C-alpha positions in Angstrom: -34.2 21.0 -263.1 -36.1 17.9 -261.6 -35.5 13.8 -261.4 -37.6 11.0 -260.3 -35.4 9.2 -257.3 -36.5 5.8 -255.1 -37.1 6.6 -251.8 -35.8 3.8 -250.1 -32.5 3.1 -252.3 -31.8 7.0 -253.5 -30.8 5.3 -256.9 -32.1 8.1 -259.3 -34.8 6.4 -262.6 -32.2 6.2 -265.0 -34.5 4.3 -267.8 -38.0 1.7 -267.1 -38.4 -1.8 -269.0 -41.4 -1.3 -270.5 -41.7 -5.7 -271.1 -43.8 -6.6 -268.3 -46.1 -5.2 -266.4 -45.6 -3.3 -263.9 -43.0 -1.4 -265.5 -39.8 -2.1 -263.7 -37.4 1.0 -262.7 -34.1 1.4 -263.7 -32.5 2.5 -260.9 -28.9 3.9 -260.7 -26.2 6.3 -258.5 -24.5 7.6 -261.1 -27.0 8.3 -264.0 -30.5 10.0 -263.7 -33.2 11.5 -266.1 -33.1 15.3 -265.8 -36.4 17.2 -266.9 -36.2 21.0 -266.9 -40.2 21.5 -266.3 -42.5 19.8 -263.5 -45.4 19.5 -265.8 -43.0 17.1 -268.0 -41.8 15.0 -264.9 -45.2 14.7 -263.4 -46.0 13.3 -266.7 -43.1 10.7 -266.5 -43.7 9.8 -263.7 -47.2 8.7 -264.6 -46.7 6.8 -267.8 -43.8 5.0 -266.1 -45.8 4.0 -263.7 -43.0 4.4 -261.1 -45.1 4.3 -257.8 -45.2 5.0 -253.9 -41.4 3.8 -253.8 -40.5 7.1 -256.1 -40.7 10.7 -255.8 -40.1 13.8 -257.5 -37.1 15.8 -256.1 -35.4 18.8 -257.5 -31.9 18.8 -258.6 -29.0 20.9 -259.4 -26.4 20.0 -262.9 -22.9 21.4 -261.8 -19.8 21.6 -263.9 -16.9 19.5 -262.6 -13.3 20.5 -263.3 -12.7 22.6 -266.7 -12.9 20.4 -269.0 -16.0 22.4 -271.5 -13.0 25.1 -272.0 -11.1 22.9 -274.6 -8.0 25.3 -275.7 
C-alpha cells in the first residue's frame, strides 16, 4: 500500500482543497488516503499537485485488537 506524506511535518495527506491555486493539501497524523497500486498514487500525486514538500511512501495497514471478530 502507498500513501503521500509531507516530508517536513511527517503528516499524511488525507484530502485536498481544490478551491484555489495552488491546491492546499489537508494533512493528518491519524488519517491517510491509501492506495493499492503505485501507478494510481503517482497519478493522484500529480492531480493533487503535491509538489516538492511531499513524497510517496510505502505503508503497511495493521489491524489492532480483535474488533473484526464479532460474536
